[in-house]
Each structure stands twice: as structure tokens, then as C-alpha cells.
N, CA, C and O of each residue as an XYZ file, in Angstrom:
612
protein
N     -22.189    -12.556     -6.541
C     -22.322    -13.270     -5.301
C     -21.391    -14.481     -5.225
O     -20.757    -14.670     -4.187
N     -21.273    -15.327     -6.286
C     -20.338    -16.454     -6.206
C     -18.897    -16.007     -5.971
O     -18.140    -16.708     -5.300
N     -18.500    -14.842     -6.518
C     -17.158    -14.328     -6.303
C     -16.936    -14.025     -4.830
O     -15.875    -14.338     -4.289
N     -17.913    -13.424     -4.177
C     -17.777    -13.097     -2.751
C     -17.653    -14.361     -1.906
O     -16.855    -14.410     -0.970
N     -18.436    -15.374     -2.234
C     -18.360    -16.635     -1.488
C     -16.997    -17.274     -1.688
O     -16.414    -17.798     -0.738
N     -16.477    -17.238     -2.919
C     -15.147    -17.800     -3.188
C     -14.064    -17.047     -2.430
O     -13.146    -17.658     -1.884
N     -14.170    -15.720     -2.393
C     -13.180    -14.919     -1.670
C     -13.233    -15.210     -0.172
O     -12.190    -15.292      0.477
N     -14.425    -15.366      0.379
C     -14.535    -15.698      1.802
C     -13.937    -17.071      2.098
O     -13.258    -17.246      3.110
N     -14.184    -18.037      1.232
C     -13.608    -19.369      1.422
C     -12.083    -19.309      1.385
O     -11.417    -19.953      2.196
N     -11.527    -18.539      0.450
C     -10.079    -18.376      0.359
C      -9.537    -17.702      1.610
O      -8.494    -18.104      2.126
N     -10.221    -16.697      2.097
C      -9.803    -15.985      3.305
C      -9.668    -16.933      4.490
O      -8.666    -16.894      5.205
N     -10.653    -17.768      4.699
C     -10.605    -18.667      5.849
C      -9.651    -19.840      5.626
O      -9.091    -20.362      6.590
N      -9.458    -20.256      4.397
C      -8.478    -21.315      4.121
C      -7.063    -20.823      4.418
O      -6.255    -21.557      4.986
N      -6.768    -19.591      4.037
C      -5.442    -19.028      4.300
C      -5.210    -18.798      5.788
O      -4.069    -18.840      6.247
N      -6.271    -18.556      6.542
C      -6.106    -18.260      7.965
C      -5.558    -19.450      8.749
O      -5.071    -19.278      9.867
N      -5.629    -20.643      8.184
C      -5.069    -21.818      8.864
C      -3.556    -21.695      9.012
O      -2.989    -22.277      9.936
N      -2.889    -20.961      8.135
C      -1.437    -20.776      8.178
C      -1.054    -19.389      8.679
O       0.070    -18.937      8.462
N      -1.962    -18.732      9.330
C      -1.774    -17.327      9.683
C      -1.091    -17.151     11.029
O      -1.019    -18.061     11.855
N      -0.598    -15.942     11.205
C      -0.021    -15.519     12.462
C      -0.837    -14.332     12.952
O      -1.310    -13.528     12.149
N      -1.002    -14.217     14.253
C      -1.729    -13.088     14.809
C      -0.722    -12.095     15.357
O      -0.166    -12.298     16.436
N      -0.489    -11.036     14.624
C       0.387     -9.992     15.133
C       0.127     -8.693     14.388
O      -0.411     -8.684     13.280
N       0.509     -7.633     15.006
C       0.435     -6.332     14.352
C       1.852     -5.787     14.278
O       2.535     -5.713     15.300
N       2.303     -5.408     13.104
C       3.681     -4.924     12.950
C       3.811     -3.448     13.307
O       3.600     -2.604     12.436
N       4.154     -3.092     14.568
C       4.228     -1.685     14.950
C       5.232     -0.917     14.105
O       6.339     -1.384     13.836
N       4.816      0.264     13.699
C       5.691      1.125     12.919
C       5.819      0.752     11.462
O       6.544      1.422     10.726
N       5.142     -0.295     11.015
C       5.262     -0.720      9.624
C       4.123     -0.155      8.784
O       3.083      0.245      9.306
N       4.344     -0.131      7.465
C       3.382      0.391      6.507
C       3.048     -0.678      5.493
O       3.939     -1.308      4.921
N       1.745     -0.883      5.269
C       1.282     -1.865      4.296
C       0.534     -1.199      3.158
O      -0.256     -0.280      3.372
N       0.790     -1.670      1.945
C       0.144     -1.140      0.746
C      -0.492     -2.301      0.002
O       0.121     -3.359     -0.143
N      -1.732     -2.108     -0.477
C      -2.403     -3.187     -1.178
C      -3.669     -2.732     -1.865
O      -3.846     -1.557     -2.186
N      -4.548     -3.702     -2.083
C      -5.794     -3.428     -2.767
C      -6.956     -4.111     -2.084
O      -6.786     -5.049     -1.306
N      -8.150     -3.613     -2.396
C      -9.376     -4.165     -1.848
C     -10.376     -4.344     -2.971
O     -10.534     -3.461     -3.814
N     -11.052     -5.483     -2.988
C     -12.125     -5.746     -3.938
C     -13.441     -5.793     -3.191
O     -13.530     -6.360     -2.102
N     -14.451     -5.198     -3.776
C     -15.770     -5.204     -3.148
C     -16.533     -3.982     -3.573
O     -16.431     -3.524     -4.711
N     -17.289     -3.468     -2.656
C     -18.058     -2.249     -2.883
C     -17.739     -1.313     -1.737
O     -18.483     -1.266     -0.758
N     -16.675     -0.583     -1.832
C     -15.909     -0.152     -3.000
C     -14.690     -1.042     -3.281
O     -14.335     -1.913     -2.486
N     -14.079     -0.798     -4.410
C     -12.778     -1.381     -4.743
C     -11.780     -0.244     -4.791
O     -12.123      0.876     -5.172
N     -10.541     -0.527     -4.405
C      -9.571      0.555     -4.430
C      -8.208      0.156     -3.914
O      -7.896     -1.022     -3.739
N      -7.403      1.186     -3.677
C      -6.034      1.040     -3.192
C      -6.035      1.432     -1.720
O      -6.623      2.442     -1.334
N      -5.369      0.620     -0.905
C      -5.396      0.846      0.538
C      -3.982      0.949      1.117
O      -3.054      0.288      0.650
N      -3.844      1.785      2.133
C      -2.588      1.990      2.846
C      -2.906      1.905      4.334
O      -3.872      2.508      4.801
N      -2.090      1.151      5.084
C      -2.280      1.046      6.532
C      -0.948      1.282      7.215
O       0.071      0.698      6.845
N      -0.972      2.149      8.218
C       0.237      2.508      8.953
C       0.005      2.191     10.427
O      -0.892      2.752     11.057
N       0.818      1.287     10.971
C       0.731      0.967     12.393
C       1.501      2.008     13.183
O       2.559      2.470     12.755
N       0.962      2.378     14.348
C       1.577      3.426     15.158
C       1.600      3.016     16.619
O       1.160      1.926     16.983
N       2.117      3.900     17.443
C       2.124      3.680     18.883
C       1.233      4.709     19.579
O       1.395      4.968     20.771
N       0.300      5.288     18.841
C      -0.591      6.305     19.409
C      -1.787      5.627     20.073
O      -1.782      4.415     20.290
N      -2.816      6.422     20.395
C      -4.012      5.853     21.019
C      -4.730      4.901     20.066
O      -5.425      3.987     20.509
N      -4.566      5.111     18.760
C      -5.069      4.158     17.782
C      -3.949      3.176     17.475
O      -2.774      3.538     17.531
N      -4.297      1.948     17.153
C      -3.300      0.951     16.788
C      -2.746      1.228     15.404
O      -1.554      1.047     15.154
N      -3.633      1.678     14.488
C      -3.224      1.888     13.095
C      -4.095      2.959     12.456
O      -5.166      3.301     12.956
N      -3.607      3.472     11.348
C      -4.372      4.400     10.512
C      -4.536      3.736      9.152
O      -3.573      3.244      8.564
N      -5.768      3.732      8.666
C      -6.120      3.053      7.424
C      -6.645      4.082      6.432
O      -7.511      4.891      6.765
N      -6.118      4.047      5.211
C      -6.529      4.981      4.159
C      -6.978      4.175      2.948
O      -6.372      3.157      2.612
N      -8.035      4.630      2.299
C      -8.566      3.946      1.124
C      -8.911      4.972      0.058
O      -9.673      5.906      0.307
N      -8.354      4.796     -1.116
C      -8.696      5.589     -2.293
C      -9.503      4.656     -3.177
O      -8.962      3.674     -3.685
N     -10.799      4.940     -3.375
C     -11.690      3.938     -3.960
C     -12.673      4.531     -4.953
O     -12.850      5.745     -5.051
N     -13.300      3.631     -5.679
C     -14.348      3.993     -6.618
C     -15.493      3.013     -6.424
O     -15.289      1.867     -6.022
N     -16.685      3.475     -6.712
C     -17.883      2.683     -6.498
C     -18.692      2.690     -7.794
O     -19.429      3.640     -8.056
N     -18.561      1.639     -8.609
C     -19.313      1.472     -9.852
C     -19.168      2.658    -10.807
O     -20.125      3.028    -11.486
N     -17.991      3.246    -10.860
C     -17.668      4.344    -11.777
C     -18.543      5.580    -11.610
O     -18.556      6.442    -12.488
N     -19.262      5.682    -10.523
C     -20.087      6.872    -10.319
C     -19.709      7.640     -9.059
O     -20.211      8.738     -8.821
N     -18.817      7.055     -8.249
C     -18.455      7.679     -6.990
C     -16.985      7.397     -6.727
O     -16.582      6.239     -6.616
N     -16.191      8.443     -6.629
C     -14.761      8.350     -6.358
C     -14.544      8.983     -4.997
O     -14.963     10.120     -4.778
N     -13.885      8.261     -4.056
C     -13.745      8.846     -2.732
C     -12.499      8.373     -1.999
O     -11.820      7.429     -2.404
N     -12.231      9.074     -0.900
C     -11.092      8.822     -0.025
C     -11.637      8.682      1.391
O     -12.439      9.503      1.835
N     -11.198      7.637      2.104
C     -11.551      7.501      3.518
C     -10.273      7.381      4.342
O      -9.253      6.878      3.871
N     -10.352      7.849      5.567
C      -9.265      7.710      6.536
C      -9.889      7.279      7.860
O     -10.867      7.873      8.315
N      -9.316      6.242      8.477
C      -9.834      5.717      9.738
C      -8.712      5.561     10.757
O      -7.587      5.203     10.407
N      -9.023      5.830     12.001
C      -8.171      5.449     13.119
C      -8.692      4.125     13.637
O      -9.865      4.025     13.996
N      -7.849      3.107     13.686
C      -8.317      1.768     14.030
C      -7.738      1.268     15.348
O      -6.557      1.459     15.639
N      -8.591      0.625     16.135
C      -8.165     -0.164     17.280
C      -8.124     -1.605     16.793
O      -9.109     -2.093     16.240
N      -7.012     -2.291     16.987
C      -6.887     -3.671     16.518
C      -6.421     -4.543     17.671
O      -5.468     -4.208     18.375
N      -7.100     -5.658     17.853
C      -6.774     -6.579     18.937
C      -6.884     -8.013     18.436
O      -7.690     -8.287     17.546
N      -6.083     -8.951     18.991
C      -6.194    -10.360     18.589
C      -7.446    -11.001     19.178
O      -7.877    -10.650     20.277
N      -8.019    -11.936     18.441
C      -9.082    -12.778     18.977
C      -8.410    -13.906     19.757
O      -7.508    -14.552     19.224
N      -8.815    -14.164     20.993
C      -8.170    -15.201     21.802
C      -8.207    -16.574     21.125
O      -9.213    -16.961     20.532
N      -7.102    -17.293     21.225
C      -6.978    -18.654     20.683
C      -7.298    -18.727     19.195
O      -7.923    -19.681     18.731
N      -6.866    -17.712     18.451
C      -7.162    -17.647     17.022
C      -6.044    -16.885     16.322
O      -5.397    -16.043     16.945
N      -5.802    -17.160     15.043
C      -4.829    -16.363     14.292
C      -5.421    -15.037     13.805
O      -4.725    -14.230     13.189
N      -6.700    -14.819     14.083
C      -7.392    -13.623     13.596
C      -7.286    -12.460     14.568
O      -7.209    -12.651     15.782
N      -7.282    -11.259     14.021
C      -7.420    -10.022     14.778
C      -8.751     -9.403     14.378
O      -9.243     -9.639     13.275
N      -9.330     -8.613     15.267
C     -10.472     -7.790     14.881
C     -10.042     -6.338     14.953
O      -9.143     -5.983     15.714
N     -10.691     -5.498     14.153
C     -10.399     -4.070     14.191
C     -11.686     -3.285     14.022
O     -12.661     -3.767     13.446
N     -11.665     -2.065     14.538
C     -12.792     -1.154     14.400
C     -12.313      0.258     14.648
O     -11.345      0.485     15.374
N     -13.002      1.201     14.034
C     -12.634      2.579     14.271
C     -13.417      3.566     13.443
O     -14.001      3.215     12.418
N     -13.425      4.827     13.904
C     -14.136      5.899     13.208
C     -13.288      6.495     12.093
O     -12.067      6.344     12.066
N     -13.971      7.180     11.170
C     -13.239      7.806     10.083
C     -14.020      8.903      9.391
O     -15.146      9.232      9.763
N     -13.382      9.458      8.369
C     -13.994     10.505      7.562
C     -14.014     10.068      6.102
O     -13.263      9.185      5.689
N     -14.883     10.699      5.342
C     -15.086     10.381      3.941
C     -15.117     11.687      3.147
O     -15.795     12.641      3.528
N     -14.376     11.715      2.044
C     -14.384     12.849      1.135
C     -14.462     12.274     -0.268
O     -13.649     11.427     -0.637
N     -15.434     12.725     -1.055
C     -15.580     12.126     -2.374
C     -16.239     13.034     -3.389
O     -16.647     14.156     -3.090
N     -16.330     12.509     -4.600
C     -17.007     13.177     -5.705
C     -17.974     12.175     -6.308
O     -17.582     11.077     -6.703
N     -19.240     12.561     -6.376
C     -20.269     11.711     -6.973
C     -20.677     12.305     -8.312
O     -21.013     13.486     -8.405
N     -20.643     11.477     -9.341
C     -21.021     11.930    -10.671
C     -22.461     11.560    -10.960
O     -22.916     10.463    -10.634
N     -23.176     12.496    -11.581
C     -24.560     12.271    -11.999
C     -24.610     12.326    -13.524
O     -23.959     13.178    -14.130
N     -25.368     11.436    -14.149
C     -25.497     11.517    -15.611
C     -26.097     12.851    -16.032
O     -27.127     13.281    -15.513
N     -25.432     13.494    -16.983
C     -25.891     14.769    -17.573
C     -26.025     15.899    -16.558
O     -26.763     16.853    -16.804
N     -25.328     15.816    -15.421
C     -25.352     16.885    -14.421
C     -23.940     17.116    -13.905
O     -23.024     16.340    -14.179
N     -23.784     18.197    -13.153
C     -22.495     18.453    -12.528
C     -22.270     17.460    -11.383
O     -23.215     16.862    -10.869
N     -21.020     17.298    -11.001
C     -20.663     16.391     -9.908
C     -20.890     17.059     -8.566
O     -20.821     18.283     -8.452
N     -21.160     16.252     -7.552
C     -21.330     16.735     -6.183
C     -20.108     16.398     -5.359
O     -19.523     15.325     -5.511
N     -19.720     17.317     -4.482
C     -18.708     17.043     -3.480
C     -19.420     16.379     -2.307
O     -20.440     16.886     -1.841
N     -18.905     15.264     -1.827
C     -19.519     14.526     -0.732
C     -18.564     14.533      0.459
O     -17.372     14.259      0.319
N     -19.106     14.850      1.621
C     -18.344     14.854      2.860
C     -19.156     14.107      3.909
O     -20.370     14.288      4.000
N     -18.497     13.273      4.695
C     -19.238     12.541      5.707
C     -18.350     11.780      6.658
O     -17.142     12.003      6.744
N     -18.985     10.881      7.362
C     -18.322     10.057      8.371
C     -18.434      8.600      7.968
O     -19.354      8.214      7.247
N     -17.497      7.797      8.436
C     -17.569      6.364      8.157
C     -16.977      5.592      9.334
O     -16.300      6.147     10.199
N     -17.252      4.328      9.330
C     -16.678      3.418     10.311
C     -16.006      2.277      9.569
O     -16.282      2.046      8.392
N     -15.142      1.580     10.241
C     -14.453      0.448      9.632
C     -14.421     -0.679     10.665
O     -13.880     -0.515     11.758
N     -15.006     -1.823     10.307
C     -15.088     -2.984     11.186
C     -14.629     -4.196     10.402
O     -15.024     -4.363      9.248
N     -13.803     -5.050     10.999
C     -13.405     -6.224     10.243
C     -12.510     -7.183     10.988
O     -12.260     -7.061     12.187
N     -12.033     -8.157     10.203
C     -11.118     -9.188     10.674
C      -9.904     -9.220      9.764
O     -10.007     -8.923      8.574
N      -8.746     -9.581     10.322
C      -7.546     -9.741      9.499
C      -6.643    -10.811     10.094
O      -6.818    -11.247     11.232
N      -5.679    -11.215      9.288
C      -4.616    -12.094      9.753
C      -3.401    -11.837      8.881
O      -3.499    -11.246      7.805
N      -2.245    -12.295      9.369
C      -0.984    -12.065      8.677
C      -0.356    -13.392      8.282
O      -0.380    -14.356      9.047
N       0.199    -13.431      7.093
C       1.015    -14.537      6.610
C       2.311    -13.897      6.140
O       2.359    -13.262      5.086
N       3.377    -14.075      6.949
C       4.652    -13.397      6.687
C       4.409    -11.885      6.615
O       3.954    -11.289      7.591
N       4.705    -11.263      5.477
C       4.535     -9.809      5.322
C       3.198     -9.421      4.688
O       2.978     -8.253      4.368
N       2.311    -10.392      4.509
C       1.000    -10.120      3.909
C      -0.082    -10.070      4.980
O      -0.127    -10.907      5.881
N      -0.940     -9.084      4.864
C      -2.148     -9.006      5.682
C      -3.325     -9.293      4.766
O      -3.447     -8.688      3.701
N      -4.185    -10.207      5.170
C      -5.430    -10.490      4.459
C      -6.541     -9.977      5.361
O      -6.553    -10.266      6.557
N      -7.479     -9.215      4.795
C      -8.524     -8.625      5.625
C      -9.886     -8.681      4.954
O     -10.005     -8.755      3.731
N     -10.901     -8.644      5.792
C     -12.292     -8.577      5.396
C     -12.897     -7.457      6.224
O     -12.790     -7.470      7.451
N     -13.541     -6.474      5.565
C     -14.038     -5.341      6.326
C     -15.407     -4.880      5.847
O     -15.808     -5.117      4.707
N     -16.112     -4.211      6.762
C     -17.413     -3.628      6.526
C     -17.307     -2.147      6.867
O     -16.781     -1.787      7.920
N     -17.810     -1.279      5.971
C     -17.672      0.165      6.186
C     -19.027      0.868      6.037
O     -19.436      1.178      4.918
N     -19.726      1.122      7.152
C     -20.917      1.961      7.071
C     -20.499      3.413      6.851
O     -19.525      3.886      7.437
N     -21.250      4.112      5.998
C     -20.906      5.499      5.672
C     -22.132      6.389      5.827
O     -23.241      5.997      5.465
N     -21.929      7.583      6.364
C     -22.986      8.580      6.491
C     -22.524      9.842      5.776
O     -21.613     10.530      6.237
N     -23.156     10.139      4.649
C     -22.844     11.359      3.908
C     -23.611     12.510      4.551
O     -24.807     12.387      4.813
N     -22.940     13.616      4.804
C     -23.559     14.772      5.434
C     -23.759     15.890      4.412
O     -24.775     16.585      4.443
N     -22.803     16.065      3.515
C     -22.862     17.101      2.470
C     -22.799     16.405      1.127
O     -21.934     15.540      0.991
N     -23.586     16.668      0.150
C     -24.573     17.733     -0.004
C     -25.920     17.429      0.633
O     -26.710     18.346      0.856
N     -26.205     16.157      0.933
C     -27.439     15.792      1.621
C     -27.132     14.606      2.525
O     -26.147     13.894      2.331
N     -27.989     14.412      3.507
C     -27.767     13.316      4.451
C     -28.310     12.012      3.878
O     -29.493     11.895      3.561
N     -27.409     11.033      3.754
C     -27.800      9.694      3.333
C     -26.732      8.717      3.797
O     -25.580      9.092      4.013
N     -27.120      7.489      3.943
C     -26.179      6.481      4.411
C     -26.116      5.291      3.487
O     -27.044      5.040      2.719
N     -25.034      4.567      3.558
C     -24.891      3.316      2.836
C     -23.833      2.467      3.529
O     -23.132      2.932      4.428
N     -23.732      1.226      3.100
C     -22.761      0.302      3.685
C     -21.952     -0.310      2.553
O     -22.504     -0.749      1.544
N     -20.650     -0.332      2.733
C     -19.758     -0.967      1.772
C     -18.863     -1.947      2.496
O     -18.949     -2.118      3.712
N     -18.019     -2.577      1.737
C     -17.081     -3.502      2.339
C     -16.371     -4.310      1.280
O     -16.666     -4.197      0.090
N     -15.437     -5.123      1.719
C     -14.717     -5.937      0.764
C     -13.652     -6.782      1.428
O     -13.519     -6.828      2.650
N     -12.911     -7.439      0.582
C     -11.806     -8.279      1.003
C     -10.543     -7.744      0.330
O     -10.590     -7.290     -0.813
N      -9.422     -7.797      1.037
C      -8.203     -7.234      0.466
C      -6.937     -7.844      1.021
O      -6.955     -8.679      1.925
N      -5.832     -7.394      0.442
C      -4.493     -7.854      0.817
C      -3.570     -6.648      0.849
O      -3.644     -5.778     -0.019
N      -2.688     -6.597      1.867
C      -1.661     -5.557      1.937
C      -0.301     -6.230      2.133
O      -0.191     -7.243      2.823
N       0.732     -5.649      1.513
C       2.103     -6.104      1.693
C       2.785     -5.085      2.591
O       2.662     -3.882      2.362
N       3.526     -5.561      3.641
C       4.183     -4.665      4.586
C       5.655     -4.519      4.289
O       6.374     -5.491      4.057
N       6.085     -3.256      4.305
C       7.472     -2.882      4.051
C       8.163     -2.592      5.358
O       7.520     -2.192      6.328
N       9.469     -2.789      5.395
C      10.269     -2.427      6.557
C      10.159     -3.428      7.677
O       9.507     -4.464      7.544
N      10.800     -3.114      8.776
C      10.774     -3.964      9.959
C      11.685     -5.191      9.799
O      12.433     -5.313      8.828
N      11.596     -6.097     10.789
C      12.465     -7.269     10.776
C      12.125     -8.256      9.681
O      12.781     -9.291      9.557
């Protein structure tokens, strides 16, 4: 818990020097700490979604999964922050002690805030997940992360 509070304080301290923009056509690669932790990729586009977000993650060494989301991202008025939200899918493998692993398939959402400092995006997100296969169950994850953007001006 103290780590999460420290990360939130750092997030808002950095936002004082932030810029509110979305880099169209650019790709960002980074990491996320939280529940889950993992490697994240975000690609800005000119489609009906503002961006596509991908996460390859693990959850306490018992659940390895991949999520993909289509995100709508908009600036918050009079603020360096943007908000984003969007639907997604989840594909994973859950390990059970002394049993075979289960394939997990489901739906997820992605909700959060971000800001940019030069080529860095700092974000805080919440991801509700609904597993459909092998059984129906839900949970909520989230974390804080950073992505570095390649290309563009």
C-alpha cells in the first residue's frame, strides 16, 4: 500500500510539467506496475478509436495473460491530463497448484488518466475483467506505468 501511495504522489507531481497531447501515428513501449504488472504497447491511430493498447502481464505468478483494448482518449479541460476508456479482450493461462493449467478467455475494460512529458507517457489505469471461459468470474486490476514513444517529430 505505501508503494501505491508513493507512485500516485509521483504521478501527480510529474503532471505539473506535463503536456496534454496524443501523438497520432506514434507507438509507445513501456511497463506497468500493479495488479497486473507487465509490458505495454500503445499505438495511436486515426480510426474510430484514438489508440490501441496491448498488455502482456502476469498476476502473482499464477496468471499469465494478454489484453488488447480499443481506447477513446480525450483531454480534460484546463488540465495537462487526458482521460481514456475502452473495451477489450483477455486471453490468458491460469496455473493451479498440482493441477493442469486453464485457458482463460474473457472481456475487459480500460479506464484511466495519462499525461505526456516530451516522449514519455505516464498513466494510471483501472481494468475490470470478466472471465467467460472456463468459468464466469470477474476481478479488477490496475496500475501505474510509463511508455516511451518512438517516431514522429
